[in-house]
C-alpha positions in Angstrom: 0.0 0.0 0.0 2.8 2.4 0.7 4.2 2.0 -2.8 1.0 3.3 -4.2 1.0 6.4 -2.1 4.6 7.1 -2.9 3.7 6.8 -6.6 0.9 9.2 -6.2 3.0 11.8 -4.3 5.7 11.5 -7.0 3.1 12.4 -9.6 1.7 15.2 -7.5 5.1 16.6 -7.0 5.7 16.6 -10.8 2.4 18.3 -11.4 3.2 21.0 -8.9 6.6 21.6 -10.4 5.2 21.9 -13.9 2.4 24.2 -12.5 5.0 26.4 -10.8 7.0 26.5 -14.1 3.8 27.6 -15.9 3.3 30.4 -13.3 6.9 31.4 -13.8 6.3 31.4 -17.6 3.3 33.7 -17.1 5.3 36.1 -15.0 8.0 36.1 -17.7 5.4 36.8 -20.3 4.2 39.9 -18.3 7.8 41.0 -17.8 8.7 40.5 -21.4 5.9 42.8 -22.5 7.6 45.6 -20.6 10.8 45.2 -22.6 11.5 47.3 -25.7 12.8 44.9 -28.2 11.0 46.3 -31.2 7.6 45.1 -32.5 9.0 41.9 -34.0 11.3 41.2 -31.1 8.5 41.4 -28.6 6.2 39.1 -30.7 9.1 36.5 -31.1 9.8 36.5 -27.4 6.2 36.2 -26.5 5.7 33.3 -29.0 8.8 31.5 -27.7 7.6 31.6 -24.1 4.0 30.6 -25.2 5.4 27.6 -27.1 7.4 26.5 -24.1 4.3 26.7 -21.9 2.2 24.9 -24.4 4.7 22.1 -24.8 4.8 21.6 -21.0 1.0 21.5 -20.9 0.7 19.1 -23.8 3.5 16.8 -22.5 2.6 16.6 -18.8 -1.1 17.6 -18.3 -2.3 15.9 -21.5 0.1 13.0 -20.8 1.7 13.1 -24.3 5.1 12.4 -22.7 4.0 8.7 -22.3 2.4 8.1 -25.6 3.6 5.9 -28.4 5.5 7.0 -31.5 2.3 7.3 -33.7 0.9 10.2 -31.8 4.2 12.1 -32.3 4.1 11.4 -36.1 0.5 12.8 -36.3 1.6 15.8 -34.2 4.6 16.4 -36.5 2.4 16.3 -39.6 -0.1 18.7 -38.0 2.7 21.1 -37.1 4.2 20.9 -40.6 0.9 21.7 -42.4 0.1 24.4 -39.9 3.5 26.1 -40.7 2.9 25.7 -44.4 -0.5 27.3 -44.2 0.9 30.1 -42.0 3.7 30.7 -44.5 1.2 30.8 -47.4 -0.9 33.3 -45.5 1.9 35.6 -44.5 3.4 35.6 -47.9 0.1 36.8 -49.4 -0.4 39.4 -46.7 0.8 42.4 -49.0 -0.4 40.8 -52.2 -3.1 43.0 -53.5 -4.6 43.0 -57.0 -4.1 46.1 -59.2 -6.3 49.1 -58.5 -7.2 47.8 -54.9 -7.7 50.6 -52.5 -6.2 50.1 -49.0 -6.7 52.4 -46.1 
């Protein structure tokens, strides 16, 4: 019976560490918004912090860290196609037809 309670406390300790890390990430996001890195620099820093936090949530709270290889393959394809669609969208951002009026 004691092995079971030690196993539970190990998991709870891990969740608390990840939760604390997410809180620290939130504080870092707020502090990063106060920095003057230029518009692009602030966006890149915020996205890096958000990506790290999202990765922690997906791996530990959604239990992806213990999944089999197939889930990572599907996740990689999803990320690849998302990046491709974002690249297409961003490349067409300033592509206006002739005689288009922009304000």
